[in-house]
GUDO-894448 format. One record per atom (N, C-alpha, C): x negated, y negated, z negated; residue number from 1; residue in one letter; atom name. Coordinates in nm, 3 decimals. Layout:
! GUDO-894448
       xx       yy       zz  zamar  tigu  zami
        X        Y        Z    NUM     a    CA
...
***
This chain:
! GUDO-894448
       xx       yy       zz  zamar  tigu  zami
   -6.388    0.647   -9.057      1     x     N
   -6.276    0.668   -8.967      1     x    CA
   -6.313    0.611   -8.831      1     x     C
   -6.294    0.689   -8.729      2     x     N
   -6.318    0.645   -8.592      2     x    CA
   -6.197    0.566   -8.546      2     x     C
   -6.220    0.440   -8.499      3     x     N
   -6.107    0.356   -8.462      3     x    CA
   -6.149    0.261   -8.349      3     x     C
   -6.100    0.287   -8.230      4     x     N
   -6.128    0.202   -8.115      4     x    CA
   -6.013    0.105   -8.085      4     x     C
   -5.917    0.091   -8.174      5     x     N
   -5.799    0.010   -8.146      5     x    CA
   -5.829   -0.138   -8.127      5     x     C
   -5.934   -0.189   -8.191      6     x     N
   -5.964   -0.333   -8.184      6     x    CA
   -6.049   -0.371   -8.062      6     x     C
   -6.094   -0.274   -7.985      7     x     N
   -6.177   -0.305   -7.869      7     x    CA
   -6.089   -0.364   -7.759      7     x     C
   -6.128   -0.481   -7.713      8     x     N
   -6.050   -0.553   -7.612      8     x    CA
   -6.042   -0.477   -7.481      8     x     C
   -6.155   -0.426   -7.433      9     x     N
   -6.159   -0.355   -7.305      9     x    CA
   -6.134   -0.206   -7.329      9     x     C
   -6.010   -0.167   -7.334     10     x     N
   -5.972   -0.029   -7.361     10     x    CA
   -6.019    0.066   -7.250     10     x     C
   -6.057    0.012   -7.134     11     x     N
   -6.108    0.096   -7.026     11     x    CA
   -6.255    0.133   -7.047     11     x     C
   -6.317    0.082   -7.153     12     x     N
   -6.458    0.107   -7.179     12     x    CA
   -6.484    0.186   -7.307     12     x     C
   -6.386    0.256   -7.354     13     x     N
   -6.400    0.329   -7.479     13     x    CA
   -6.491    0.450   -7.465     13     x     C
   -6.565    0.476   -7.571     14     x     N
   -6.643    0.599   -7.580     14     x    CA
   -6.571    0.695   -7.672     14     x     C
   -6.596    0.823   -7.653     15     x     N
   -6.534    0.924   -7.739     15     x    CA
   -6.597    0.924   -7.877     15     x     C
   -6.527    0.978   -7.972     16     x     N
   -6.580    0.990   -8.107     16     x    CA
   -6.706    1.076   -8.108     16     x     C
   -6.706    1.183   -8.029     17     x     N
   -6.823    1.271   -8.023     17     x    CA
   -6.946    1.195   -7.973     17     x     C
   -6.930    1.114   -7.868     18     x     N
   -7.044    1.038   -7.815     18     x    CA
   -7.087    0.930   -7.914     18     x     C
   -6.993    0.871   -7.985     19     x     N
   -7.028    0.770   -8.086     19     x    CA
   -7.121    0.830   -8.191     19     x     C
   -7.090    0.950   -8.238     20     x     N
   -7.175    1.013   -8.339     20     x    CA
   -7.309    1.059   -8.282     20     x     C
   -7.311    1.093   -8.153     21     x     N
   -7.440    1.126   -8.089     21     x    CA
   -7.530    1.002   -8.086     21     x     C
   -7.472    0.888   -8.049     22     x     N
   -7.550    0.764   -8.047     22     x    CA
   -7.602    0.731   -8.187     22     x     C
   -7.517    0.749   -8.286     23     x     N
   -7.560    0.722   -8.424     23     x    CA
   -7.675    0.813   -8.464     23     x     C
   -7.666    0.939   -8.427     24     x     N
   -7.770    1.035   -8.464     24     x    CA
   -7.900    1.010   -8.386     24     x     C
   -7.888    0.978   -8.257     25     x     N
   -8.005    0.969   -8.170     25     x    CA
   -8.068    0.831   -8.164     25     x     C
   -7.996    0.727   -8.207     26     x     N
   -8.045    0.590   -8.193     26     x    CA
   -8.177    0.567   -8.265     26     x     C
   -8.260    0.479   -8.208     27     x     N
   -8.390    0.450   -8.267     27     x    CA
   -8.383    0.346   -8.377     27     x     C
   -8.294    0.250   -8.362     28     x     N
   -8.284    0.143   -8.461     28     x    CA
   -8.144    0.085   -8.459     28     x     C
   -8.116    0.004   -8.558     29     x     N
   -7.988   -0.063   -8.566     29     x    CA
   -8.006   -0.207   -8.607     29     x     C
   -7.898   -0.281   -8.600     30     x     N
   -7.897   -0.420   -8.643     30     x    CA
   -7.796   -0.432   -8.757     30     x     C
   -7.845   -0.474   -8.873     31     x     N
   -7.760   -0.495   -8.990     31     x    CA
   -7.715   -0.641   -8.989     31     x     C
   -7.586   -0.665   -8.998     32     x     N
   -7.532   -0.801   -9.003     32     x    CA
   -7.447   -0.816   -9.127     32     x     C
   -7.464   -0.930   -9.194     33     x     N
   -7.390   -0.956   -9.316     33     x    CA
   -7.367   -1.106   -9.331     33     x     C
   -7.285   -1.142   -9.426     34     x     N
   -7.262   -1.283   -9.456     34     x    CA
   -7.374   -1.334   -9.545     34     x     C
   -7.402   -1.464   -9.532     35     x     N
   -7.501   -1.525   -9.621     35     x    CA
   -7.443   -1.532   -9.762     35     x     C
   -7.530   -1.554   -9.858     36     x     N
   -7.488   -1.559  -10.000     36     x    CA
   -7.375   -1.658  -10.023     36     x     C
   -7.384   -1.774   -9.956     37     x     N
   -7.284   -1.878   -9.978     37     x    CA
   -7.158   -1.857   -9.895     37     x     C
   -7.158   -1.754   -9.810     38     x     N
   -7.041   -1.724   -9.728     38     x    CA
   -7.022   -1.817   -9.611     38     x     C
   -7.118   -1.907   -9.589     39     x     N
   -7.105   -2.008   -9.485     39     x    CA
   -7.163   -1.964   -9.350     39     x     C
   -7.239   -1.857   -9.349     40     x     N
   -7.303   -1.816   -9.225     40     x    CA
   -7.320   -1.666   -9.215     40     x     C
   -7.393   -1.626   -9.113     41     x     N
   -7.420   -1.484   -9.090     41     x    CA
   -7.570   -1.461   -9.097     41     x     C
   -7.609   -1.341   -9.132     42     x     N
   -7.751   -1.305   -9.143     42     x    CA
   -7.766   -1.168   -9.079     42     x     C
   -7.850   -1.160   -8.977     43     x     N
   -7.871   -1.034   -8.907     43     x    CA
   -8.015   -0.990   -8.917     43     x     C
   -8.034   -0.859   -8.931     44     x     N
   -8.168   -0.801   -8.940     44     x    CA
   -8.180   -0.697   -8.830     44     x     C
   -8.258   -0.728   -8.724     45     x     N
   -8.273   -0.633   -8.614     45     x    CA
   -8.380   -0.529   -8.645     45     x     C
   -8.378   -0.423   -8.567     46     x     N
   -8.478   -0.316   -8.571     46     x    CA
   -8.489   -0.250   -8.708     46     x     C
   -8.377   -0.222   -8.767     47     x     N
   -8.372   -0.153   -8.895     47     x    CA
   -8.378   -0.002   -8.872     47     x     C
   -8.479    0.063   -8.935     48     x     N
   -8.484    0.210   -8.931     48     x    CA
   -8.368    0.264   -9.013     48     x     C
   -8.314    0.376   -8.968     49     x     N
   -8.204    0.434   -9.043     49     x    CA
   -8.205    0.585   -9.031     49     x     C
   -8.136    0.648   -9.123     50     x     N
   -8.116    0.792   -9.121     50     x    CA
   -7.973    0.819   -9.164     50     x     C
   -7.920    0.929   -9.117     51     x     N
   -7.781    0.957   -9.150     51     x    CA
   -7.759    1.106   -9.172     51     x     C
   -7.674    1.134   -9.266     52     x     N
   -7.616    1.267   -9.286     52     x    CA
   -7.466    1.241   -9.292     52     x     C
   -7.409    1.244   -9.410     53     x     N
   -7.268    1.207   -9.424     53     x    CA
   -7.253    1.058   -9.446     53     x     C
   -7.359    0.996   -9.488     54     x     N
   -7.362    0.851   -9.508     54     x    CA
   -7.485    0.798   -9.436     54     x     C
   -7.499    0.669   -9.431     55     x     N
   -7.607    0.605   -9.357     55     x    CA
   -7.701    0.538   -9.456     55     x     C
   -7.830    0.554   -9.435     56     x     N
   -7.930    0.488   -9.518     56     x    CA
   -8.017    0.403   -9.428     56     x     C
   -8.053    0.284   -9.474     57     x     N
   -8.145    0.198   -9.401     57     x    CA
   -8.260    0.160   -9.492     57     x     C
   -8.372    0.129   -9.431     58     x     N
   -8.490    0.087   -9.504     58     x    CA
   -8.520   -0.058   -9.468     58     x     C
   -8.533   -0.143   -9.569     59     x     N
   -8.564   -0.284   -9.545     59     x    CA
   -8.675   -0.327   -9.640     59     x     C
   -8.740   -0.435   -9.604     60     x     N
   -8.834   -0.496   -9.698     60     x    CA
   -8.752   -0.554   -9.812     60     x     C
   -8.799   -0.534   -9.936     61     x     N
   -8.719   -0.580  -10.051     61     x    CA
   -8.720   -0.733  -10.063     61     x     C
   -8.627   -0.796   -9.996     62     x     N
   -8.613   -0.941   -9.998     62     x    CA
   -8.495   -0.978  -10.086     62     x     C
   -8.514   -1.072  -10.173     63     x     N
   -8.404   -1.114  -10.260     63     x    CA
   -8.289   -1.170  -10.178     63     x     C
   -8.321   -1.239  -10.066     64     x     N
   -8.216   -1.296   -9.982     64     x    CA
   -8.123   -1.187   -9.930     64     x     C
   -8.179   -1.078   -9.879     65     x     N
   -8.098   -0.969   -9.827     65     x    CA
   -8.011   -0.907   -9.936     65     x     C
   -8.072   -0.884  -10.051     66     x     N
   -7.998   -0.822  -10.161     66     x    CA
   -7.890   -0.916  -10.214     66     x     C
   -7.918   -1.046  -10.217     67     x     N
   -7.817   -1.142  -10.260     67     x    CA
   -7.699   -1.146  -10.164     67     x     C
   -7.728   -1.133  -10.034     68     x     N
   -7.620   -1.128   -9.935     68     x    CA
   -7.530   -1.008   -9.961     68     x     C
   -7.590   -0.894   -9.988     69     x     N
   -7.512   -0.773  -10.016     69     x    CA
   -7.432   -0.790  -10.144     69     x     C
   -7.492   -0.850  -10.246     70     x     N
   -7.420   -0.874  -10.371     70     x    CA
   -7.299   -0.965  -10.350     70     x     C
   -7.314   -1.063  -10.261     71     x     N
   -7.206   -1.159  -10.237     71     x    CA
   -7.092   -1.097  -10.156     71     x     C
   -7.123   -1.007  -10.064     72     x     N
   -7.021   -0.945   -9.979     72     x    CA
   -7.072   -0.808   -9.937     72     x     C
   -7.018   -0.704   -9.997     73     x     N
   -7.067   -0.569   -9.971     73     x    CA
   -7.025   -0.515   -9.835     73     x     C
   -6.925   -0.574   -9.772     74     x     N
   -6.883   -0.527   -9.640     74     x    CA
   -6.980   -0.584   -9.537     74     x     C
   -7.045   -0.494   -9.461     75     x     N
   -7.145   -0.532   -9.361     75     x    CA
   -7.114   -0.461   -9.230     75     x     C
   -7.185   -0.502   -9.128     76     x     N
   -7.173   -0.440   -8.997     76     x    CA
   -7.309   -0.383   -8.958     76     x     C
   -7.306   -0.268   -8.893     77     x     N
   -7.429   -0.207   -8.844     77     x    CA
   -7.404   -0.165   -8.700     77     x     C
   -7.490   -0.209   -8.609     78     x     N
   -7.474   -0.182   -8.467     78     x    CA
   -7.591   -0.099   -8.416     78     x     C
   -7.561    0.002   -8.337     79     x     N
   -7.664    0.083   -8.271     79     x    CA
   -7.633    0.082   -8.122     79     x     C
   -7.736    0.056   -8.042     80     x     N
   -7.720    0.055   -7.897     80     x    CA
   -7.777    0.185   -7.842     80     x     C
   -7.700    0.250   -7.757     81     x     N
   -7.745    0.372   -7.692     81     x    CA
   -7.819    0.338   -7.564     81     x     C
   -7.785    0.402   -7.456     82     x     N
   -7.851    0.377   -7.327     82     x    CA
   -7.813    0.239   -7.274     82     x     C
   -7.909    0.176   -7.205     83     x     N
   -7.883    0.050   -7.136     83     x    CA
   -7.952    0.054   -7.000     83     x     C
   -7.899   -0.021   -6.906     84     x     N
   -7.960   -0.028   -6.774     84     x    CA
   -7.912   -0.157   -6.708     84     x     C
   -8.006   -0.245   -6.675     85     x     N
   -7.972   -0.368   -6.604     85     x    CA
   -7.948   -0.332   -6.458     85     x     C
   -7.840   -0.385   -6.403     86     x     N
   -7.806   -0.364   -6.262     86     x    CA
   -7.811   -0.501   -6.195     86     x     C
   -7.933   -0.541   -6.151     87     x     N
   -7.953   -0.678   -6.103     87     x    CA
   -7.865   -0.718   -5.986     87     x     C
   -7.851   -0.633   -5.887     88     x     N
   -7.773   -0.668   -5.768     88     x    CA
   -7.626   -0.690   -5.796     88     x     C
   -7.579   -0.640   -5.910     89     x     N
   -7.438   -0.657   -5.946     89     x    CA
   -7.420   -0.756   -6.060     89     x     C
   -7.533   -0.812   -6.109     90     x     N
   -7.530   -0.911   -6.217     90     x    CA
   -7.458   -0.860   -6.341     90     x     C
   -7.493   -0.736   -6.378     91     x     N
   -7.430   -0.674   -6.494     91     x    CA
   -7.528   -0.579   -6.561     91     x     C
   -7.484   -0.522   -6.668     92     x     N
   -7.563   -0.424   -6.744     92     x    CA
   -7.474   -0.307   -6.781     92     x     C
   -7.527   -0.186   -6.763     93     x     N
   -7.459   -0.067   -6.814     93     x    CA
   -7.508   -0.050   -6.958     93     x     C
   -7.421   -0.007   -7.047     94     x     N
   -7.459    0.006   -7.188     94     x    CA
   -7.367    0.103   -7.262     94     x     C
   -7.414    0.144   -7.378     95     x     N
   -7.334    0.217   -7.477     95     x    CA
   -7.367    0.154   -7.612     95     x     C
   -7.267    0.135   -7.695     96     x     N
   -7.294    0.082   -7.827     96     x    CA
   -7.188    0.127   -7.926     96     x     C
   -7.229    0.132   -8.051     97     x     N
   -7.135    0.161   -8.158     97     x    CA
   -7.149    0.051   -8.264     97     x     C
   -7.040    0.020   -8.328     98     x     N
   -7.038   -0.076   -8.437     98     x    CA
   -6.972   -0.008   -8.556     98     x     C
   -7.041   -0.014   -8.669     99     x     N
   -6.989    0.048   -8.790     99     x    CA
   -6.956   -0.061   -8.892     99     x     C
   -6.841   -0.050   -8.955    100     x     N
   -6.808   -0.135   -9.069    100     x    CA
   -6.838   -0.051   -9.191    100     x     C
   -6.921   -0.105   -9.280    101     x     N
   -6.971   -0.026   -9.393    101     x    CA
   -6.963   -0.105   -9.523    101     x     C
   -6.967   -0.032   -9.633    102     x     N
   -6.986   -0.091   -9.764    102     x    CA
   -7.130   -0.062   -9.805    102     x     C
   -7.205   -0.169   -9.838    103     x     N
   -7.347   -0.158   -9.867    103     x    CA
   -7.373   -0.149  -10.017    103     x     C
   -7.471   -0.066  -10.053    104     x     N
   -7.511   -0.047  -10.194    104     x    CA
   -7.663   -0.048  -10.201    104     x     C
   -7.717   -0.121  -10.299    105     x     N
   -7.862   -0.120  -10.321    105     x    CA
   -7.890   -0.081  -10.465    105     x     C
   -8.016   -0.084  -10.503    106     x     N
   -8.059   -0.040  -10.637    106     x    CA
   -8.018    0.104  -10.662    106     x     C
   -8.046    0.189  -10.564    107     x     N
   -8.008    0.330  -10.571    107     x    CA
   -8.099    0.405  -10.668    107     x     C
   -8.049    0.517  -10.715    108     x     N
   -8.128    0.605  -10.801    108     x    CA
   -8.250    0.655  -10.724    108     x     C
   -8.359    0.675  -10.794    109     x     N
   -8.485    0.717  -10.732    109     x    CA
   -8.469    0.842  -10.645    109     x     C
   -8.392    0.940  -10.691    110     x     N
   -8.375    1.064  -10.614    110     x    CA
   -8.304    1.037  -10.482    110     x     C
   -8.205    0.949  -10.483    111     x     N
   -8.132    0.917  -10.360    111     x    CA
   -8.223    0.840  -10.263    111     x     C
   -8.306    0.752  -10.316    112     x     N
   -8.401    0.677  -10.233    112     x    CA
   -8.502    0.772  -10.168    112     x     C
   -8.554    0.866  -10.245    113     x     N
   -8.653    0.960  -10.190    113     x    CA
   -8.588    1.051  -10.087    113     x     C
   -8.465    1.090  -10.110    114     x     N
   -8.392    1.172  -10.012    114     x    CA
   -8.375    1.094   -9.881    114     x     C
   -8.346    0.965   -9.891    115     x     N
   -8.332    0.882   -9.771    115     x    CA
   -8.466    0.871   -9.697    115     x     C
   -8.575    0.853   -9.770    116     x     N
   -8.706    0.847   -9.707    116     x    CA
   -8.737    0.977   -9.634    116     x     C
   -8.696    1.088   -9.691    117     x     N
   -8.715    1.217   -9.625    117     x    CA
   -8.634    1.224   -9.495    117     x     C
   -8.514    1.168   -9.495    118     x     N
   -8.433    1.161   -9.372    118     x    CA
   -8.505    1.080   -9.264    118     x     C
   -8.563    0.966   -9.304    119     x     N
   -8.636    0.882   -9.208    119     x    CA
   -8.753    0.959   -9.148    119     x     C
   -8.826    1.030   -9.233    120     x     N
   -8.941    1.106   -9.184    120     x    CA
   -8.898    1.216   -9.088    120     x     C
   -8.788    1.283   -9.119    121     x     N
   -8.737    1.389   -9.030    121     x    CA
   -8.698    1.331   -8.894    121     x     C
   -8.644    1.211   -8.895    122     x     N
   -8.598    1.149   -8.771    122     x    CA
   -8.713    1.088   -8.691    122     x     C
   -8.799    1.012   -8.757    123     x     N
   -8.898    0.931   -8.686    123     x    CA
   -9.035    0.996   -8.671    123     x     C
   -9.071    1.087   -8.759    124     x     N
   -9.204    1.150   -8.748    124     x    CA
   -9.199    1.293   -8.802    124     x     C
   -9.119    1.379   -8.737    125     x     N
   -9.101    1.515   -8.787    125     x    CA
   -9.230    1.598   -8.789    125     x     C
   -9.326    1.566   -8.705    126     x     N
   -9.451    1.643   -8.701    126     x    CA
   -9.551    1.599   -8.808    126     x     C
   -9.522    1.491   -8.876    127     x     N
   -9.610    1.439   -8.980    127     x    CA
   -9.537    1.423   -9.112    127     x     C
   -9.441    1.507   -9.138    128     x     N
   -9.355    1.489   -9.255    128     x    CA
   -9.433    1.500   -9.387    128     x     C
   -9.524    1.592   -9.399    129     x     N
   -9.600    1.607   -9.525    129     x    CA
   -9.685    1.483   -9.550    129     x     C
   -9.755    1.438   -9.447    130     x     N
   -9.835    1.316   -9.458    130     x    CA
   -9.742    1.197   -9.489    130     x     C
   -9.627    1.196   -9.427    131     x     N
   -9.529    1.090   -9.450    131     x    CA
   -9.477    1.087   -9.592    131     x     C
   -9.453    1.204   -9.649    132     x     N
   -9.406    1.211   -9.789    132     x    CA
   -9.512    1.157   -9.884    132     x     C
   -9.639    1.185   -9.855    133     x     N
   -9.748    1.130   -9.936    133     x    CA
   -9.749    0.978   -9.926    133     x     C
   -9.734    0.927   -9.805    134     x     N
   -9.729    0.781   -9.783    134     x    CA
   -9.609    0.722   -9.856    134     x     C
   -9.493    0.789   -9.847    135     x     N
   -9.372    0.739   -9.912    135     x    CA
   -9.391    0.729  -10.063    135     x     C
   -9.459    0.827  -10.122    136     x     N
   -9.484    0.823  -10.266    136     x    CA
   -9.566    0.699  -10.303    136     x     C
   -9.667    0.667  -10.222    137     x     N
   -9.754    0.553  -10.251    137     x    CA
   -9.683    0.419  -10.231    137     x     C
   -9.594    0.413  -10.133    138     x     N
   -9.529    0.285  -10.102    138     x    CA
   -9.387    0.276  -10.157    138     x     C
   -9.348    0.373  -10.238    139     x     N
   -9.212    0.383  -10.289    139     x    CA
   -9.167    0.254  -10.357    139     x     C
   -9.255    0.194  -10.435    140     x     N
   -9.220    0.073  -10.511    140     x    CA
   -9.201   -0.049  -10.421    140     x     C
   -9.249   -0.044  -10.296    141     x     N
   -9.236   -0.156  -10.203    141     x    CA
   -9.121   -0.137  -10.104    141     x     C
   -9.044   -0.035  -10.122    142     x     N
   -8.940    0.001  -10.026    142     x    CA
   -8.802   -0.016  -10.088    142     x     C
   -8.713   -0.082  -10.016    143     x     N
   -8.574   -0.093  -10.060    143     x    CA
   -8.490   -0.009   -9.964    143     x     C
   -8.412    0.079  -10.020    144     x     N
   -8.321    0.163   -9.942    144     x    CA
   -8.179    0.115   -9.971    144     x     C
   -8.106    0.094   -9.864    145     x     N
   -7.966    0.054   -9.875    145     x    CA
   -7.880    0.170   -9.826    145     x     C
   -7.780    0.205   -9.903    146     x     N
   -7.684    0.307   -9.859    146     x    CA
   -7.565    0.236   -9.799    146     x     C
   -7.529    0.275   -9.678    147     x     N
   -7.413    0.220   -9.611    147     x    CA
   -7.305    0.327   -9.604    147     x     C
   -7.201    0.310   -9.681    148     x     N
   -7.088    0.402   -9.675    148     x    CA
   -7.002    0.360   -9.556    148     x     C
   -6.992    0.447   -9.458    149     x     N
   -6.922    0.415   -9.333    149     x    CA
   -6.772    0.413   -9.357    149     x     C
   -6.711    0.299   -9.326    150     x     N
   -6.566    0.283   -9.340    150     x    CA
   -6.496    0.304   -9.205    150     x     C
   -6.561    0.254   -9.099    151     x     N
   -6.499    0.261   -8.967    151     x    CA
   -6.606    0.254   -8.859    151     x     C
   -6.583    0.325   -8.750    152     x     N
   -6.674    0.324   -8.635    152     x    CA
   -6.592    0.295   -8.510    152     x     C
   -6.646    0.209   -8.425    153     x     N
   -6.588    0.189   -8.292    153     x    CA
   -6.701    0.204   -8.191    153     x     C
   -6.664    0.238   -8.067    154     x     N
   -6.767    0.266   -7.967    154     x    CA
   -6.716    0.232   -7.828    154     x     C
   -6.806    0.170   -7.750    155     x     N
   -6.766    0.141   -7.612    155     x    CA
   -6.885    0.148   -7.519    155     x     C
   -6.857    0.150   -7.390    156     x     N
   -6.965    0.156   -7.290    156     x    CA
   -6.917    0.092   -7.161    156     x     C
   -7.014    0.055   -7.083    157     x     N
   -6.992    0.022   -6.943    157     x    CA
   -7.082    0.121   -6.872    157     x     C
   -7.028    0.238   -6.843    158     x     N
   -7.106    0.353   -6.802    158     x    CA
   -7.131    0.352   -6.653    158     x     C
   -7.255    0.318   -6.615    159     x     N
   -7.297    0.317   -6.475    159     x    CA
   -7.431    0.387   -6.463    159     x     C
   -7.453    0.490   -6.542    160     x     N
   -7.583    0.557   -6.545    160     x    CA
   -7.594    0.662   -6.437    160     x     C
***
């Protein structure tokens, strides 16, 4: 569900259409979640992702990350669109989206391979066959997380 109601600066809202463009075109995202003990936050920058109707991310299979997801399945995923520092005005132009998602790991092999195919289509479309061969070899070392999108918000300081 697209929902910009919680954004403090209502004069900086992005449209739903632009939010989905940023999600589709973005190079990476930042996954944020609570620590296992619920006492802190844990963020993972530069996460590759692919999306169709749901969002998939690829992470190194770390027990800490998976334990965080087990402790609290609600996570945040942020993608930054265009940015531009405006030095003379001491500000930055930007576009960003924040997604509230429910995270799932230990996916079925077919769903994991489908997600890897999405990554290849997005990040290396000209080498997809070679990429699929690589994915088969490294499949056991790859953890795919499915993020079911619950809510999206989007804002910008558009000075491009």
